[in-house]
N, C-alpha and C positions, 0 to 999 in steps of 0.2 A: 493092719484098717481098724479104726473106729466106728461105731456104728451114730451116724446122720442120727437116728432116734433116739428117744429114752423111753426107758418104763415108763405110764402110765399116759404117756402123751395123746393125743389123740389125732389121727390120721383117717386120711380118704385112698379109697385104692384111685389110683389116674388113669386107667383103661380097665374095662371086665372084656372077657371073651366071651365065645358061647355056648361054650357051659358054664358064663358064670351066674346065671341066669338070676338065678336067687340074691345077688348082691344090685341094693336098689342102688341106683342113680347120688352119690352124695350122700349118703351116708358113713356115718364115720364110726370108724373103731377106736378100742383101745390097744396099745403096747403093753402087751402083756410077756416076755420073753425076747430075749433078746439070743440070735440064735447063729450059730457060725457061720464057716463061708459056705457056699454050693462048690459046687466042682471049679465052677470060671472063677470062682475068686469075688463073687457077690456076695454081701450080709443077707442073710433074711431072718425077719421077727414070726414072731406067733404072736397075731390082731382078734379081738374078739370084739361084737357088737352085738350085747343080748347074750341069748344063748348059745350061737353059732362062733365057732373059732377057725385061724385059716392058715396057713403057714405063708408066708407071700416073701416075693425081694424087694432089697430097697428099693430099686425102680418102680417097684409098683404100685408107689403110695408118695405120698406128699401131705405134708402140715396140716392139720383144718386149721380152718378159721385166719 
């Protein structure tokens, strides 16, 4: 399975849960690493905004702009 997003692309979070209160709505992240599939077979990414980094599944992000 190929990754939908590429390195250095700008993405946004689709939605945030209650534990993601530090993520501002509409905040833009940069894809900094392509990660392998998780246990469910979904591809993952490492994204960054400023000094904050996080790992997300492909279904949790969309292309910004």
